[in-house]
VEXPADO-419540 format. One record per residue (C-alpha): residue in three letters; chain; x, y, z. Coordinates in steps of 0.1 Angstrom, whole numbers, plus 5000, padded with zeros to 4 digits. Layout:
// residues N
> ALA A X Y Z;
...
END
This chain:
// residues 752
> MET A 5513 2780 2325;
> GLY A 5508 2770 2360;
> ILE A 5510 2745 2388;
> GLY A 5481 2744 2413;
> PHE A 5497 2723 2442;
> GLY A 5510 2741 2474;
> ALA A 5545 2729 2483;
> GLY A 5535 2713 2517;
> ASP A 5505 2694 2503;
> ALA A 5525 2682 2473;
> HIS A 5547 2658 2491;
> ALA A 5519 2641 2512;
> GLN A 5497 2637 2481;
> THR A 5495 2605 2460;
> VAL A 5482 2611 2423;
> SER A 5449 2589 2419;
> ARG A 5443 2599 2383;
> ILE A 5454 2625 2356;
> VAL A 5426 2643 2339;
> VAL A 5434 2660 2305;
> GLU A 5410 2689 2298;
> GLY A 5410 2716 2270;
> ASN A 5422 2692 2241;
> GLN A 5403 2691 2209;
> ARG A 5422 2673 2184;
> ILE A 5449 2655 2206;
> ASP A 5440 2623 2223;
> PRO A 5444 2624 2262;
> GLU A 5466 2595 2258;
> THR A 5490 2615 2239;
> VAL A 5492 2640 2266;
> THR A 5499 2617 2294;
> ALA A 5526 2599 2273;
> TYR A 5547 2630 2278;
> MET A 5540 2629 2316;
> GLN A 5569 2621 2338;
> LEU A 5543 2608 2367;
> GLY A 5514 2587 2366;
> PRO A 5485 2574 2388;
> GLY A 5496 2558 2420;
> ASP A 5530 2582 2419;
> ALA A 5537 2606 2447;
> TYR A 5533 2641 2435;
> ASP A 5570 2656 2430;
> ALA A 5572 2692 2420;
> GLU A 5603 2685 2399;
> ARG A 5588 2658 2378;
> VAL A 5557 2681 2373;
> ASP A 5579 2708 2360;
> GLN A 5597 2683 2336;
> SER A 5562 2673 2323;
> ILE A 5553 2707 2317;
> LYS A 5586 2714 2298;
> ALA A 5582 2682 2278;
> LEU A 5546 2691 2265;
> PHE A 5557 2724 2256;
> GLN A 5586 2710 2236;
> THR A 5562 2691 2215;
> GLY A 5552 2723 2198;
> LEU A 5513 2711 2201;
> PHE A 5506 2736 2227;
> SER A 5503 2772 2233;
> ASP A 5499 2768 2271;
> VAL A 5499 2740 2297;
> GLN A 5487 2743 2333;
> MET A 5486 2715 2360;
> PHE A 5467 2718 2392;
> ARG A 5450 2696 2418;
> ARG A 5415 2686 2421;
> GLY A 5412 2666 2450;
> SER A 5438 2636 2445;
> GLN A 5434 2641 2408;
> LEU A 5460 2660 2387;
> VAL A 5445 2680 2362;
> VAL A 5464 2690 2329;
> ARG A 5447 2717 2312;
> VAL A 5463 2725 2276;
> GLU A 5455 2752 2250;
> GLU A 5463 2735 2216;
> ASN A 5482 2755 2190;
> PRO A 5460 2759 2159;
> LEU A 5463 2741 2127;
> ILE A 5474 2760 2095;
> ASN A 5446 2762 2070;
> GLN A 5463 2783 2045;
> ILE A 5495 2802 2038;
> SER A 5496 2833 2015;
> PHE A 5518 2860 2006;
> GLU A 5509 2898 1999;
> GLY A 5529 2928 1986;
> ASN A 5555 2907 1967;
> SER A 5563 2915 1932;
> GLU A 5600 2907 1928;
> ILE A 5598 2872 1940;
> THR A 5570 2849 1931;
> ASP A 5546 2828 1956;
> GLU A 5561 2797 1942;
> ASN A 5595 2807 1951;
> LEU A 5586 2821 1985;
> SER A 5565 2789 1992;
> LYS A 5597 2768 1988;
> GLU A 5616 2788 2012;
> VAL A 5590 2785 2041;
> GLU A 5591 2754 2063;
> LEU A 5556 2757 2075;
> LYS A 5528 2741 2052;
> PRO A 5492 2738 2054;
> ARG A 5478 2711 2081;
> MET A 5509 2717 2100;
> VAL A 5507 2730 2136;
> PHE A 5511 2766 2140;
> THR A 5538 2781 2165;
> ARG A 5553 2815 2168;
> ALA A 5588 2801 2170;
> ARG A 5583 2784 2134;
> VAL A 5568 2815 2120;
> GLN A 5599 2835 2132;
> SER A 5622 2812 2116;
> ASP A 5603 2813 2083;
> VAL A 5605 2851 2085;
> GLN A 5642 2851 2088;
> ARG A 5644 2825 2060;
> LEU A 5623 2849 2036;
> GLN A 5645 2880 2047;
> ALA A 5675 2860 2037;
> LEU A 5660 2852 2003;
> TYR A 5652 2888 1998;
> ARG A 5689 2899 2009;
> ARG A 5702 2874 1983;
> SER A 5680 2892 1956;
> GLY A 5694 2926 1966;
> LEU A 5662 2938 1986;
> PHE A 5678 2945 2019;
> ALA A 5651 2971 2027;
> ALA A 5624 2942 2026;
> ARG A 5602 2939 2058;
> ILE A 5581 2909 2065;
> GLU A 5552 2910 2088;
> PRO A 5533 2878 2097;
> LYS A 5496 2881 2103;
> VAL A 5474 2854 2119;
> ILE A 5436 2853 2109;
> ARG A 5416 2831 2134;
> LEU A 5391 2805 2121;
> PRO A 5366 2782 2135;
> GLN A 5377 2748 2148;
> ASN A 5411 2762 2160;
> ARG A 5424 2768 2125;
> VAL A 5442 2799 2110;
> ASN A 5453 2814 2080;
> LEU A 5489 2828 2080;
> VAL A 5495 2858 2059;
> PHE A 5531 2872 2051;
> GLU A 5527 2908 2045;
> ILE A 5558 2921 2026;
> THR A 5571 2953 2019;
> GLU A 5598 2946 1994;
> GLY A 5614 2982 1991;
> ALA A 5640 2993 1964;
> THR A 5664 2967 1950;
> THR A 5698 2975 1966;
> ARG A 5724 2972 1939;
> ILE A 5763 2975 1934;
> GLN A 5772 3007 1922;
> ARG A 5811 3005 1923;
> ILE A 5837 2975 1928;
> SER A 5871 2987 1937;
> PHE A 5902 2970 1946;
> ILE A 5931 2982 1968;
> GLY A 5965 2967 1968;
> ASN A 5965 2951 1932;
> GLU A 5993 2959 1911;
> ALA A 5998 2927 1889;
> PHE A 5961 2930 1876;
> ASP A 5940 2960 1872;
> ASP A 5905 2964 1886;
> GLY A 5888 2954 1851;
> GLN A 5906 2921 1850;
> LEU A 5897 2913 1887;
> ARG A 5862 2921 1880;
> ASP A 5860 2896 1855;
> VAL A 5872 2870 1879;
> ILE A 5844 2876 1905;
> THR A 5808 2868 1902;
> THR A 5796 2900 1916;
> GLU A 5789 2927 1891;
> GLU A 5785 2966 1890;
> SER A 5750 2975 1884;
> ARG A 5743 2986 1847;
> TRP A 5711 2994 1828;
> TRP A 5715 2963 1806;
> LYS A 5716 2939 1835;
> PHE A 5679 2938 1842;
> LEU A 5679 2900 1834;
> THR A 5705 2890 1860;
> THR A 5708 2893 1899;
> SER A 5746 2894 1898;
> ASP A 5747 2932 1905;
> ASN A 5727 2926 1937;
> TYR A 5743 2929 1969;
> ASP A 5747 2894 1986;
> PRO A 5773 2887 2013;
> ASP A 5774 2849 2003;
> ARG A 5783 2859 1969;
> LEU A 5808 2881 1984;
> ALA A 5825 2853 2004;
> TYR A 5825 2831 1971;
> ASP A 5842 2861 1952;
> ARG A 5869 2860 1980;
> GLU A 5876 2824 1971;
> LEU A 5876 2831 1934;
> LEU A 5903 2860 1938;
> ARG A 5925 2836 1959;
> ARG A 5923 2807 1931;
> PHE A 5930 2832 1902;
> TYR A 5962 2846 1919;
> LEU A 5974 2811 1929;
> ASN A 5970 2800 1893;
> HIS A 5991 2829 1883;
> GLY A 6021 2822 1907;
> TYR A 6010 2845 1938;
> ALA A 6012 2818 1963;
> ASP A 6013 2844 1992;
> PHE A 5983 2862 1980;
> GLN A 5955 2871 2006;
> VAL A 5921 2890 2007;
> LEU A 5927 2913 2037;
> SER A 5890 2924 2036;
> ALA A 5860 2927 2016;
> THR A 5836 2953 2028;
> ALA A 5804 2967 2016;
> GLU A 5795 3002 2022;
> LEU A 5760 3017 2018;
> ALA A 5760 3047 1994;
> PRO A 5746 3080 2006;
> ASP A 5715 3073 1984;
> GLY A 5707 3044 2007;
> GLU A 5698 3022 1978;
> ASN A 5734 3012 1964;
> PHE A 5765 2996 1976;
> TYR A 5803 3002 1972;
> ILE A 5822 2971 1973;
> THR A 5860 2973 1982;
> PHE A 5883 2942 1981;
> THR A 5917 2950 1999;
> VAL A 5942 2924 1988;
> SER A 5979 2916 1995;
> GLU A 5994 2902 1961;
> GLY A 6029 2895 1974;
> PRO A 6057 2881 1949;
> GLN A 6053 2860 1919;
> TYR A 6067 2826 1922;
> LYS A 6080 2804 1894;
> VAL A 6082 2766 1895;
> GLY A 6117 2755 1908;
> PRO A 6130 2719 1908;
> VAL A 6105 2693 1900;
> ALA A 6108 2657 1910;
> VAL A 6088 2624 1915;
> ASP A 6093 2602 1944;
> PRO A 6078 2568 1937;
> GLY A 6081 2557 1972;
> SER A 6077 2521 1979;
> THR A 6062 2514 1944;
> SER A 6083 2500 1915;
> LEU A 6073 2526 1891;
> SER A 6098 2544 1870;
> PRO A 6104 2580 1881;
> GLU A 6110 2588 1842;
> LEU A 6077 2575 1831;
> LEU A 6060 2593 1860;
> MET A 6075 2627 1852;
> SER A 6061 2624 1816;
> GLU A 6028 2628 1835;
> VAL A 6038 2661 1853;
> LYS A 6025 2693 1838;
> THR A 6044 2717 1860;
> GLN A 6077 2725 1844;
> THR A 6108 2743 1860;
> GLY A 6111 2780 1851;
> GLU A 6070 2783 1843;
> ILE A 6050 2803 1862;
> TYR A 6036 2784 1893;
> SER A 6000 2775 1890;
> ALA A 5979 2754 1915;
> GLU A 5957 2740 1887;
> GLU A 5986 2725 1871;
> VAL A 5997 2710 1903;
> ASP A 5961 2695 1908;
> SER A 5961 2683 1872;
> SER A 5995 2666 1876;
> VAL A 5983 2648 1908;
> GLU A 5953 2636 1888;
> ARG A 5973 2623 1860;
> LEU A 6000 2607 1884;
> THR A 5971 2590 1901;
> VAL A 5958 2576 1872;
> GLU A 5991 2564 1859;
> ALA A 5998 2546 1892;
> GLY A 5962 2530 1892;
> THR A 5965 2516 1856;
> SER A 6000 2503 1868;
> GLY A 5985 2480 1895;
> TYR A 5986 2506 1923;
> ALA A 5950 2510 1929;
> PHE A 5954 2525 1964;
> ALA A 5983 2549 1956;
> LYS A 5978 2586 1968;
> VAL A 6000 2615 1954;
> ARG A 6010 2642 1978;
> PRO A 6028 2671 1963;
> ARG A 6055 2684 1988;
> VAL A 6061 2722 1983;
> GLU A 6092 2740 1991;
> ARG A 6091 2777 1988;
> ASP A 6122 2797 1982;
> GLU A 6115 2833 1991;
> GLN A 6148 2847 1980;
> THR A 6146 2832 1945;
> ARG A 6110 2832 1943;
> THR A 6106 2797 1932;
> ILE A 6084 2769 1945;
> GLY A 6102 2735 1944;
> LEU A 6077 2704 1939;
> THR A 6083 2670 1946;
> TYR A 6052 2645 1939;
> ALA A 6056 2617 1965;
> LEU A 6037 2585 1958;
> GLU A 6023 2567 1989;
> GLU A 6004 2534 1991;
> GLY A 5973 2543 2009;
> PRO A 5952 2519 2031;
> ARG A 5937 2491 2010;
> VAL A 5901 2500 2008;
> TYR A 5873 2481 1987;
> ILE A 5839 2490 1974;
> GLU A 5812 2471 1994;
> ARG A 5781 2486 1977;
> ILE A 5771 2512 1952;
> ASP A 5738 2529 1959;
> ILE A 5720 2552 1934;
> VAL A 5695 2576 1948;
> GLY A 5672 2605 1937;
> ASN A 5665 2590 1901;
> THR A 5627 2588 1901;
> ARG A 5625 2585 1863;
> THR A 5660 2574 1851;
> GLN A 5665 2536 1855;
> ASP A 5694 2524 1878;
> ASN A 5713 2508 1850;
> VAL A 5715 2538 1830;
> ILE A 5734 2554 1856;
> ARG A 5752 2523 1869;
> ARG A 5768 2515 1833;
> GLU A 5786 2550 1833;
> ILE A 5803 2540 1869;
> ARG A 5825 2516 1855;
> LEU A 5831 2501 1889;
> VAL A 5815 2473 1908;
> GLU A 5812 2460 1942;
> GLY A 5844 2444 1951;
> ASP A 5866 2466 1931;
> ALA A 5895 2485 1948;
> TYR A 5885 2520 1955;
> ASN A 5901 2547 1936;
> ARG A 5892 2584 1939;
> VAL A 5901 2593 1903;
> LEU A 5881 2566 1889;
> VAL A 5851 2575 1910;
> ASP A 5854 2614 1898;
> ARG A 5855 2601 1863;
> ALA A 5823 2580 1871;
> ARG A 5807 2613 1884;
> ARG A 5818 2633 1853;
> ARG A 5804 2607 1830;
> ILE A 5772 2607 1847;
> THR A 5770 2645 1845;
> ALA A 5778 2644 1808;
> LEU A 5747 2624 1803;
> ASP A 5728 2657 1808;
> PHE A 5700 2639 1825;
> PHE A 5707 2654 1860;
> SER A 5710 2691 1875;
> LYS A 5731 2677 1902;
> VAL A 5754 2647 1908;
> ASP A 5770 2641 1942;
> VAL A 5790 2610 1953;
> ILE A 5790 2605 1991;
> GLU A 5813 2580 2008;
> GLN A 5799 2561 2037;
> PRO A 5816 2537 2060;
> GLY A 5810 2500 2051;
> SER A 5807 2469 2074;
> ALA A 5844 2468 2079;
> PRO A 5874 2493 2081;
> ASP A 5885 2484 2046;
> ARG A 5851 2487 2031;
> VAL A 5832 2517 2017;
> VAL A 5798 2523 2006;
> LEU A 5795 2548 1975;
> VAL A 5762 2565 1972;
> PHE A 5755 2585 1938;
> GLN A 5730 2610 1945;
> VAL A 5715 2627 1915;
> GLU A 5687 2654 1910;
> GLU A 5670 2648 1878;
> LYS A 5660 2676 1853;
> SER A 5638 2678 1821;
> THR A 5653 2660 1792;
> GLY A 5625 2667 1766;
> THR A 5622 2698 1744;
> LEU A 5599 2712 1720;
> ASN A 5614 2740 1698;
> PHE A 5598 2762 1674;
> ALA A 5624 2783 1653;
> ALA A 5622 2809 1627;
> GLY A 5648 2830 1612;
> TYR A 5666 2842 1580;
> SER A 5699 2833 1563;
> THR A 5715 2845 1532;
> SER A 5716 2806 1520;
> GLU A 5679 2798 1524;
> ALA A 5661 2831 1531;
> VAL A 5633 2827 1554;
> VAL A 5637 2795 1574;
> GLY A 5612 2780 1601;
> SER A 5615 2746 1620;
> VAL A 5596 2723 1647;
> SER A 5613 2696 1664;
> VAL A 5605 2673 1693;
> THR A 5634 2658 1712;
> GLU A 5637 2635 1741;
> ARG A 5671 2625 1754;
> ASN A 5661 2601 1779;
> LEU A 5632 2582 1766;
> LEU A 5611 2562 1793;
> GLY A 5641 2568 1817;
> LYS A 5662 2544 1794;
> GLY A 5686 2568 1783;
> GLN A 5675 2568 1746;
> PHE A 5675 2596 1722;
> VAL A 5645 2603 1699;
> ARG A 5642 2633 1676;
> LEU A 5614 2642 1650;
> ALA A 5621 2676 1632;
> THR A 5607 2694 1604;
> SER A 5621 2726 1586;
> LEU A 5608 2748 1559;
> SER A 5623 2774 1537;
> PHE A 5623 2788 1502;
> LYS A 5651 2766 1494;
> ARG A 5647 2734 1513;
> GLN A 5619 2714 1530;
> GLU A 5629 2685 1553;
> VAL A 5613 2660 1577;
> ASP A 5635 2636 1595;
> PHE A 5635 2609 1623;
> SER A 5662 2596 1646;
> PHE A 5663 2572 1673;
> THR A 5694 2561 1694;
> GLU A 5701 2534 1719;
> PRO A 5732 2541 1736;
> TYR A 5737 2506 1751;
> PHE A 5726 2480 1726;
> LEU A 5720 2447 1737;
> GLY A 5734 2457 1771;
> ARG A 5768 2463 1756;
> ASN A 5786 2497 1752;
> LEU A 5775 2499 1716;
> SER A 5753 2525 1702;
> ALA A 5725 2517 1676;
> GLY A 5703 2540 1659;
> VAL A 5679 2543 1629;
> ASP A 5672 2573 1606;
> ALA A 5645 2582 1582;
> TYR A 5643 2615 1562;
> ALA A 5625 2631 1534;
> THR A 5639 2663 1518;
> ARG A 5632 2686 1488;
> THR A 5659 2710 1479;
> ASP A 5659 2739 1454;
> GLN A 5694 2740 1437;
> GLN A 5684 2762 1409;
> ASP A 5708 2790 1417;
> GLU A 5737 2767 1420;
> SER A 5733 2739 1395;
> SER A 5699 2742 1378;
> PHE A 5680 2714 1393;
> ASP A 5655 2705 1420;
> VAL A 5658 2674 1440;
> ARG A 5636 2651 1462;
> GLN A 5653 2625 1484;
> LEU A 5635 2596 1504;
> GLY A 5656 2576 1527;
> GLY A 5668 2560 1558;
> GLY A 5694 2539 1576;
> PHE A 5708 2527 1607;
> ARG A 5740 2532 1627;
> LEU A 5763 2511 1650;
> GLY A 5790 2527 1672;
> PHE A 5813 2515 1699;
> PRO A 5843 2531 1718;
> LEU A 5878 2524 1713;
> SER A 5890 2541 1743;
> GLU A 5879 2568 1768;
> ASN A 5883 2595 1740;
> SER A 5878 2577 1707;
> ARG A 5849 2559 1688;
> ILE A 5838 2543 1658;
> THR A 5805 2545 1641;
> THR A 5794 2523 1611;
> ARG A 5762 2531 1591;
> TYR A 5741 2520 1561;
> ASN A 5719 2542 1542;
> PHE A 5694 2539 1513;
> THR A 5681 2568 1495;
> ASN A 5657 2571 1467;
> ARG A 5665 2602 1447;
> ARG A 5647 2622 1419;
> ILE A 5663 2651 1400;
> TRP A 5638 2671 1379;
> ASN A 5629 2708 1367;
> VAL A 5662 2711 1347;
> PRO A 5660 2737 1322;
> ASP A 5671 2727 1285;
> ASN A 5700 2752 1288;
> ALA A 5715 2735 1318;
> SER A 5748 2718 1316;
> GLN A 5751 2684 1298;
> ALA A 5761 2669 1331;
> ILE A 5730 2682 1348;
> LEU A 5707 2671 1320;
> GLN A 5723 2637 1320;
> SER A 5716 2632 1358;
> ARG A 5677 2637 1355;
> GLY A 5653 2610 1366;
> THR A 5651 2587 1397;
> THR A 5680 2567 1411;
> ASN A 5686 2546 1444;
> ILE A 5718 2551 1464;
> SER A 5728 2522 1486;
> LEU A 5757 2531 1510;
> VAL A 5778 2518 1538;
> GLY A 5803 2538 1557;
> ALA A 5823 2544 1591;
> THR A 5834 2574 1610;
> TYR A 5863 2575 1636;
> VAL A 5865 2602 1660;
> TYR A 5893 2610 1684;
> ASP A 5880 2639 1707;
> MET A 5903 2660 1733;
> LEU A 5881 2692 1732;
> ASP A 5875 2706 1767;
> ASN A 5837 2714 1757;
> PRO A 5820 2698 1727;
> LEU A 5798 2728 1723;
> ASN A 5820 2755 1729;
> PRO A 5856 2745 1730;
> THR A 5885 2767 1740;
> SER A 5912 2743 1741;
> GLY A 5920 2707 1728;
> TYR A 5918 2688 1695;
> ARG A 5895 2667 1676;
> PHE A 5904 2644 1647;
> GLN A 5880 2626 1625;
> VAL A 5882 2602 1594;
> SER A 5850 2593 1575;
> THR A 5847 2568 1546;
> ASP A 5816 2558 1525;
> VAL A 5810 2533 1497;
> ALA A 5782 2534 1474;
> GLY A 5774 2503 1451;
> LEU A 5761 2473 1475;
> GLY A 5730 2476 1452;
> GLY A 5716 2507 1438;
> ASP A 5724 2529 1408;
> ALA A 5756 2545 1420;
> GLN A 5790 2532 1425;
> TRP A 5817 2553 1442;
> ALA A 5840 2556 1471;
> ARG A 5845 2586 1494;
> ALA A 5870 2596 1520;
> GLU A 5871 2626 1543;
> MET A 5891 2639 1569;
> ALA A 5886 2668 1594;
> ALA A 5910 2680 1623;
> TYR A 5904 2709 1647;
> TYR A 5927 2723 1673;
> PHE A 5918 2751 1697;
> TYR A 5942 2770 1721;
> PRO A 5934 2798 1747;
> ILE A 5958 2826 1738;
> TRP A 5944 2847 1767;
> ASP A 5913 2850 1788;
> GLY A 5884 2850 1762;
> VAL A 5908 2851 1732;
> VAL A 5908 2816 1714;
> PHE A 5928 2805 1684;
> MET A 5913 2779 1661;
> ALA A 5928 2759 1634;
> ARG A 5907 2736 1612;
> GLY A 5917 2713 1582;
> THR A 5893 2694 1561;
> ALA A 5901 2672 1531;
> GLY A 5883 2647 1508;
> HIS A 5884 2627 1478;
> MET A 5860 2605 1456;
> GLU A 5867 2578 1431;
> PRO A 5842 2563 1407;
> LEU A 5837 2524 1409;
> GLY A 5825 2519 1373;
> LYS A 5800 2545 1367;
> GLU A 5806 2582 1366;
> ILE A 5796 2600 1398;
> GLN A 5764 2622 1394;
> PRO A 5771 2659 1402;
> ILE A 5747 2659 1433;
> ASP A 5769 2634 1450;
> ARG A 5803 2653 1445;
> PHE A 5817 2677 1470;
> PHE A 5804 2713 1468;
> LYS A 5823 2741 1488;
> GLY A 5815 2778 1494;
> GLY A 5792 2798 1518;
> ASN A 5800 2786 1553;
> SER A 5826 2760 1544;
> PHE A 5846 2785 1523;
> ARG A 5836 2822 1534;
> GLY A 5841 2848 1507;
> PHE A 5826 2825 1481;
> GLU A 5790 2818 1475;
> ARG A 5775 2784 1483;
> ALA A 5790 2761 1458;
> GLY A 5810 2791 1446;
> ILE A 5843 2774 1439;
> GLY A 5855 2743 1421;
> PRO A 5845 2728 1388;
> ARG A 5819 2749 1368;
> ASP A 5804 2746 1331;
> ILE A 5813 2779 1317;
> SER A 5800 2771 1283;
> THR A 5762 2777 1292;
> SER A 5745 2808 1302;
> ARG A 5738 2795 1337;
> HIS A 5775 2784 1345;
> ASP A 5763 2753 1366;
> ALA A 5784 2744 1395;
> LEU A 5796 2706 1387;
> GLY A 5812 2696 1421;
> GLY A 5846 2682 1424;
> TYR A 5862 2650 1433;
> THR A 5887 2664 1455;
> TYR A 5891 2692 1479;
> GLY A 5913 2705 1507;
> ILE A 5904 2736 1528;
> GLY A 5920 2749 1560;
> THR A 5909 2777 1583;
> VAL A 5927 2800 1610;
> GLU A 5905 2820 1632;
> VAL A 5909 2839 1664;
> THR A 5879 2848 1685;
> PHE A 5880 2875 1711;
> PRO A 5858 2898 1733;
> LEU A 5849 2931 1720;
> GLY A 5851 2950 1752;
> LEU A 5814 2950 1757;
> PRO A 5795 2936 1787;
> GLU A 5797 2899 1790;
> GLU A 5760 2898 1792;
> PHE A 5757 2911 1758;
> GLY A 5770 2877 1745;
> ILE A 5789 2895 1715;
> ARG A 5824 2885 1704;
> GLY A 5845 2892 1675;
> ALA A 5867 2870 1651;
> VAL A 5891 2875 1624;
> PHE A 5898 2846 1602;
> SER A 5911 2833 1567;
> ASP A 5900 2804 1547;
> PHE A 5922 2790 1519;
> GLY A 5921 2756 1499;
> THR A 5909 2742 1465;
> LEU A 5882 2721 1452;
> PHE A 5889 2703 1417;
> ASN A 5888 2671 1395;
> ALA A 5855 2667 1379;
> PRO A 5848 2643 1347;
> HIS A 5846 2663 1314;
> ASN A 5834 2637 1290;
> PHE A 5797 2643 1296;
> ALA A 5781 2637 1260;
> CYS A 5811 2651 1244;
> GLY A 5833 2620 1239;
> SER A 5870 2618 1255;
> LYS A 5881 2653 1243;
> VAL A 5863 2687 1254;
> PRO A 5849 2703 1223;
> GLU A 5840 2739 1224;
> GLY A 5805 2736 1235;
> CYS A 5816 2717 1267;
> LEU A 5840 2740 1282;
> VAL A 5845 2732 1321;
> GLY A 5864 2754 1343;
> ASP A 5884 2731 1366;
> ASN A 5919 2732 1382;
> ALA A 5935 2728 1414;
> ALA A 5942 2766 1418;
> PHE A 5946 2779 1452;
> ARG A 5918 2800 1465;
> ALA A 5921 2821 1498;
> SER A 5899 2844 1516;
> ALA A 5901 2867 1548;
> GLY A 5876 2885 1569;
> ALA A 5861 2893 1602;
> SER A 5830 2883 1621;
> ILE A 5806 2895 1647;
> ILE A 5792 2867 1668;
> TRP A 5763 2874 1689;
> GLU A 5745 2849 1714;
> SER A 5714 2869 1714;
> PRO A 5682 2863 1734;
> PHE A 5666 2854 1699;
> GLY A 5690 2827 1689;
> PRO A 5726 2826 1677;
> LEU A 5736 2851 1651;
> ARG A 5768 2856 1631;
> PHE A 5778 2882 1607;
> ASP A 5808 2872 1582;
> PHE A 5825 2899 1561;
> ALA A 5850 2882 1539;
> GLN A 5871 2893 1509;
> ALA A 5882 2867 1483;
> LEU A 5920 2872 1478;
> LEU A 5927 2844 1454;
> LYS A 5901 2832 1430;
> GLU A 5895 2817 1395;
> LYS A 5877 2840 1370;
> TYR A 5846 2815 1371;
> ASP A 5843 2812 1409;
> LYS A 5814 2832 1424;
> THR A 5821 2854 1454;
> GLU A 5802 2872 1482;
> TRP A 5815 2898 1507;
> PHE A 5787 2892 1533;
> ARG A 5769 2864 1550;
> PHE A 5748 2860 1581;
> SER A 5723 2836 1596;
> VAL A 5701 2839 1627;
> GLY A 5677 2816 1644;
> THR A 5650 2823 1670;
> GLN A 5635 2800 1695;
> PHE A 5602 2807 1714;
END
């Protein structure tokens, strides 16, 4: 850059005109707009200098000069070129698409060296996060006509820098293996080729320090500190040694626990029932946080919407106890002025807003806001949900901004596999969980196996008529081969509709109606009389209802909590069948230790005919996956007078299961767990009067009693890359002589 005035002349010279030279794309008016002096102004060296700086700061120019031509002030500029194209060369570990997301420069933007260097640093940071610390990035500029350039980032990636060893110093309460399970950074192993958690990343290391702190706090080590977390380059220059130096301190237990209701009129005894921390237990920061949330909710539901709960901690180093007093304070009254929703380009506002359960003018309550965020997250329509609190128009007003980031909600699945029940299995399904952005669910699926062929359609509107009512319709067509179990084939065509509504935050009732046209055929002459009598076509008209109370921590992979379900159905409002059915199921999960989960399940059911006898196909059949150690339909009433020994099904059953799942000591990435289990129960109560009168003659013998059956076994569960796979090895311990047993069962599915 340069200034062409002499100092002596400058003070006496008046600028008559400003002339802009060298500009190609940029208008002269744009240049003069940044000038600190204009025509008619006396020349001022300081103002000229400020003008040059202002023009440089625009980023539009690579050089700016100012000099005198008579009384004119000439501004000669050299424009920065425009970027025509950005490309990457030499990269293989990170795709062009991911690199492009990282750089801020884009085609048709103004090229500046400062911006290029900034993008080089961003790309280097990306490579470091991917474990490629030896990566070098060299920007190259290719000049083009019309002051344009192509920008090429030449990349030499180098070898991936992985973590060879993770060590801990100062830990006594927990060994290195347990602490490695806590942190996200992992040691490099040959089977971890699909992950990057074994790459050295300083940001991940900082996060691991926080994970260790939380882990120790939840196990009573309130004085715990991570003194250092160092990464040392191994002698080979390609790997790191990670060392965490920790100070555990003593383990604390919970001392005296009290609740101070403060100025509220709430009963301390009532509040204490919501506290999860108990005297004598190991201190846990998670339990304290949970108690604070429960107390806040209790205060809010009792009319104190602005109450805040502050735990006061009193540490006694001599007794190694931590006393806790949960103090309630009435916070400042704040009301919701406005609720904004941003980031949803596809999902309609009302789909999100109906999950918030707060409206403008309501009292602000952080717990209720957090619950709204969790409900929106549970929709599974968004990859990210944040709540931002902004000041309102007055000190007692707040604006809530729910910021969401949408994700794909449609799936097209192709599946193939093999199971011991149905041999080769294949299926195709199309599912959309957020149809047209309205939160509606639609599914069309078909499956094909040697035993069963099925097509079904399902549609659900979660907020029917604008109310918190779910409504849905179903249609299906199935053809099933049950020759091995009961000597018949069956074809069913039907459909129905559902209507559900919540009773509370955790309970729901769903009512339904189904109509099915059914045909039973291909029954051999030597089949049971009960099966022979059920041949032909019948219509089933059925109404039912299901009540569910769910307190599981995760509906797909639960580790704690319980679930209770009761279902009733009545057939007989039209159609050819008249019967009533009731079933109950209860589940309980309890985490025994990290990765070790105990599960108890109990199921029971009973049917009663309402006039006509219940056909075998409508009765209960148990075995296979529902009672391991026995074949499908392997227990319960059976016609033992025929050579086929057809299963007839029963009117009553009760089955219990206890199971413990646990890790097998293999790397977590393998997704392999073990389990031991025991199934026990019975299935009985079938009519014996088919074509034989009220007494059972010799030719119509039926094995049917309420004898107790039991089995025990072990399982290997693998969440494989090809789909979920489970091997069950079971031995029937108690059985009847006419029951059919099996010692091995497995199933696997593949999605691609």
